[in-house]
C-alpha positions in Angstrom: 24.3 13.0 6.3 22.2 14.9 8.4 21.8 17.6 6.2 20.6 14.9 3.3 18.1 13.4 5.7 16.6 16.7 6.9 16.7 17.7 2.8 14.6 14.4 2.1 12.2 14.9 5.1 11.5 18.7 4.0 10.5 17.5 0.5 8.6 14.5 1.6 6.2 16.9 4.2 5.9 19.2 1.3 4.9 16.6 -1.0 2.7 15.3 1.5 1.0 18.7 2.1 0.6 19.0 -1.5 -1.3 15.9 -2.0 -3.7 16.7 1.0 -5.1 19.7 -0.9 -6.6 16.9 -3.5 -9.2 16.2 -0.7 -11.3 19.3 -0.6 -14.8 18.6 -0.4 -17.1 15.7 1.0 -17.2 13.7 -2.6 -13.2 13.5 -2.7 -13.2 12.5 0.7 -15.6 9.6 0.2 -13.8 8.6 -3.0 -10.5 8.9 -1.6 -11.5 6.9 1.7 -13.3 4.2 -0.8 -10.0 4.0 -2.8 -8.0 3.9 0.7 -9.9 1.0 2.0 -9.7 -0.9 -1.3 -6.3 -1.8 -0.4 -7.0 -3.1 3.1 -5.9 -6.5 3.9 -9.2 -8.0 4.8 -10.2 -7.1 1.1 -7.3 -9.0 -0.5 -7.5 -11.9 1.7 -11.0 -12.2 1.0 -10.3 -12.0 -2.8 -7.6 -14.4 -2.7 -9.4 -16.9 -0.6 -12.6 -16.8 -3.2 -9.8 -17.2 -6.3 -7.9 -19.7 -4.8 -10.9 -21.9 -3.9 -13.1 -21.0 -6.8 -10.7 -20.0 -9.6 -9.8 -22.2 -12.3 -6.2 -22.4 -13.6 -4.5 -19.4 -13.6 -7.2 -17.6 -11.4 -6.3 -20.5 -8.5 -2.8 -19.6 -9.0 -3.6 -15.7 -8.5 -5.6 -16.5 -5.2 -2.8 -18.4 -3.7 -0.4 -15.6 -4.8 -2.9 -12.8 -3.1 -2.9 -14.5 0.0 1.0 -15.2 0.1 1.5 -11.6 -0.5 -1.1 -10.1 1.6 0.4 -12.5 4.6 4.1 -11.8 4.0 3.9 -8.2 3.3 1.6 -7.8 6.3 4.5 -9.1 8.5 7.2 -7.1 6.8 5.6 -4.2 7.1 4.4 -5.0 10.7 8.5 -5.5 11.7 9.6 -2.5 10.1 6.9 0.1 11.6 7.7 -1.6 15.1 11.6 -0.6 14.7 11.1 2.6 12.6 8.4 3.8 14.5 7.6 7.0 12.5 4.6 9.0 13.6 1.5 9.5 11.2 1.2 12.9 9.6 -0.2 15.5 12.4 -4.3 15.9 12.3 -7.2 14.6 13.1 -7.6 12.5 9.4 -6.1 9.3 10.7 -7.5 9.0 14.1 -8.9 5.5 13.5 -5.6 4.5 12.4 -3.8 5.6 15.6 -5.9 3.4 17.6 -4.7 0.6 15.8 -1.6 1.3 14.2 0.0 4.8 15.2 3.2 4.2 12.6 3.3 5.4 9.4 6.6 4.1 7.7 6.2 2.2 5.7 2.7 2.1 4.6 1.4 -1.4 4.7 -0.9 -0.8 2.1 1.7 0.3 -0.4 3.8 -2.6 0.8 1.0 -5.0 -0.1 0.7 -3.5 -3.4 4.2 -3.4 -4.5 4.1 -7.1 -3.8 0.8 -7.7 -6.0 2.1 -5.6 -8.6 5.4 -8.1 -9.0 3.3 -11.2 -8.0 0.6 -11.2 -10.3 2.3 -9.1 -13.3 3.0 -12.5 -14.9 -0.5 -13.9 -14.6 -2.7 -10.8 -15.9 -3.2 -9.6 -19.2 -1.5 -6.5 -20.1 -4.8 -4.5 -19.7 -5.2 -6.3 -16.3 -1.4 -5.4 -15.5 -2.2 -1.7 -16.6 -5.6 -1.7 -14.2 -3.6 -3.2 -11.0 -0.8 -0.4 -11.7 -3.3 2.3 -11.8 -5.5 1.4 -8.9 -2.2 0.9 -6.9 -0.8 4.4 -7.8 -4.6 5.8 -7.0 -4.7 4.0 -3.4 -1.1 5.3 -2.4 -2.3 8.9 -3.6 -5.2 8.5 -1.7 -3.6 7.3 1.5 -1.5 10.5 1.3 -4.1 12.9 0.2 -6.2 11.7 3.6 -3.2 12.5 5.6 -2.8 9.0 6.8 0.8 8.4 5.6 3.6 10.6 4.2 4.4 10.5 0.4 7.9 8.9 1.5 6.2 6.1 3.2 3.9 5.1 0.1 6.8 5.2 -2.3 9.2 3.5 0.2 6.4 0.9 0.7 5.7 0.2 -2.9 9.8 -0.5 -3.3 9.6 -2.9 -0.2 6.7 -4.8 -1.6 8.3 -5.2 -4.9 11.1 -6.6 -3.4 9.4 -8.9 -1.2 7.3 -9.7 -4.5 10.5 -10.8 -6.4 11.7 -12.6 -3.6 8.5 -14.6 -3.5 8.5 -15.1 -7.1 12.1 -17.0 -6.6 10.5 -19.5 -4.4 7.5 -20.4 -6.7 
């Protein structure tokens, strides 16, 4: 079991190092930073409130789901981070995050995105779902490329979030 864990961690670190080579200059850093922050809780809470309050029909329902997913995934990812306590990747890239959240696993952004993928899938047209999936993949990649998370933090986060989304749909 220890060998399997070591092998997984080595692959995780190698994949993360490869992703970090994607951010090479100021343009790619700005692009990656913008993408990374588009998954922030405050962005999704604001969007959820606007849609829930001012949306009509399915848009109001989408706003409600966004608010529920954002709140629920924040709680779950925060509790998991407290128990697991995996440090963020080394380097100065995540100094801001180290002040507010020093733990890496799971990526809260990825947990939220996984939950949104599932919770919103039935409300969006096919093109909207495709756009949401592509955006979520880009956010996850940007967080790894910026050195804020390991690749495994993001992949596990998507899976955890999808599970939360499925559980939420069972009650709606």
